[in-house]
C-alpha angles and dihedrals in degrees: 000000000000116000104230139142096222112152135197115195116207131188106206093183092064095043115110096191096245095144092222092127091049092051092044095056106094095180095055096242090133117062126182124243101208094188095055095029091228136117119257118208102218108164107025091160088065094054112128093205093234086139090212092134089053093048095047098046105109092206099042093241096145132068120180114210111186122200102218093173091068094056121091117216103203098184114101131182099209091116089063095050120118112276096022111144093191091087092059100040122087 
């Protein structure tokens, strides 16, 4: 599990139970509670921040709030810096 502070705000009073957000989520963060006819946000830490669920919700019930500070971007470009010999060495 990734330690993040990603958040998804949801307004259940405005939700009409259309399942569009559930169907829009390609990483399976949003599950569907059939009994209550509402989305359930199971794995928020796995959210890809595409905000497709937010964009597709016809009632504007969803707001995706990514925590970019908790993500580690491992790619560095030091090897391309001026004076780096790594580029020229085999």
